[in-house]
N, C-alpha and C positions, 0 to 999 in steps of 0.2 A: 720344171718344178722350182728351180732356183729363182727364175723370174717371178713366179707366183709368190714365193716366200718373200722376195724383196718388195713386191707390190703390197702384200699384207702388212709388212713392217712399216712401209711408208704411210699407208692409210691409218695406221694406229697412232701416228704422231698427233700431238695436240695442235689445235688451231681452230679457227672458226670454220663453219660450213662453207662460207664463201671462199675462204682461202684454200680449203681442200678442193673445192670444185674447180677453182682456177688452176691449181696445181695438177689436178687430174686431167683437165683439158690440155694443159701445156704438155704433159707427158704423152698424151695421145697424139698431139700434133707433132711432137718431136719424133715419136716412133714412126709416124707416117712419113716424115721428112727423110728418115733413114732408108725407106723402101726404094727398090729400083724404080726407074721412071714409070713403067707401065702400071705397076702396082700402086705407086704413089699417086698418080693421076686418078686412078679409080678410087682409092681410099679417100682422097680429098673431096671428090664429088659425092661419095657415099656419106662422108661426114656432114657435108652441107645439106644433103637431102634428108638425112635422119634428123639433124637439128631443126630443120624447117618443118618437117612432118610431125615430129613429136618433141616439142620443146621441154617436156617434163623428163625426158631421158637425159641422164647425166653421162658424159663421156668418162671413161676410165680404162686403164689397161687391165686385161684379163689374160693371164698366161702369156703375157708379152704381146697380145693382140689388141687393136682398138676395139673397144666394146662400149655398149650403151646400156645404162642401168636405170631401173625405176625403184626407188626406195632401197638402194644398195644392192639390188639383185639384177644380174645381167639378163637383159631381154634379147639383145642381138649383138653380133660381133662380126668383124671382118678378118678373114684369114688370107694373107697374101699368098700368091702362087709360089713364091720363092721360099717361104717359111718351111714348107714341107716338100719342096721340089715337085710340085704338081703342074699340070699344064693349064690350070685355071685357078682363079681366086674363088673364095667362097664367102657368101653372106649367110651366116648361121643364126638360128633362133634357139633360145634355151626353152626349157619346159615352162618357164614363167611367161612366155609369149602366149597370148590368147589367139592362137591360129587353128584351134581344133576344128576339124571338118569331118564329122562322122567318126569312123573307127580308124582312119588312116589319113595322114597329111604330111607334107614335106616339112623338114626342120632345117634344111640348108639348100642353098641355091648356088650352082656353079655360075661364075661370071667371067666371060671372055672380054666383054666390052660393055660400056654403059652408054646407051643411046637414050634420047628423051623418052622413048616408050618404056625402056627398062626402069628409068628413074621414076616414072609415073607409077609403075607397078610396085617398085620398092617402097615408094612413099605410102601407097595404100596398104601394103603389108605391115609396115612399121606402125602406121596409125591403128590398124586392127590389132597388132600385137600388144599394144598398151591398154586396150580396152579391158575393163574388168568383167 
């Protein structure tokens, strides 16, 4: 919660949108750089895949995790395995993501490795998530 309070305080500071966007991306990249090697490599690839798949998504920190937002609302986020001492990392989607499929659909995905097949699937999910 302290991290989230710090994030909100930082985002409230004055400055141009371009400056804030650059600061937010720098903060995300810095957080990724702090991760252990396995999580860092995965987070770096995810960052590249998400930015290429949905350029309208803006990187930002969300509860200390790399996240990607549309119009200020988080659509998806990466949770490293180490953050919660789990055996896998997670790619999660918020309720703002347009992933609805009938009455039930997944909102997060466990990630052990990123192969080209997973990257393709993630790119498709991210593109679909930002559709209105």
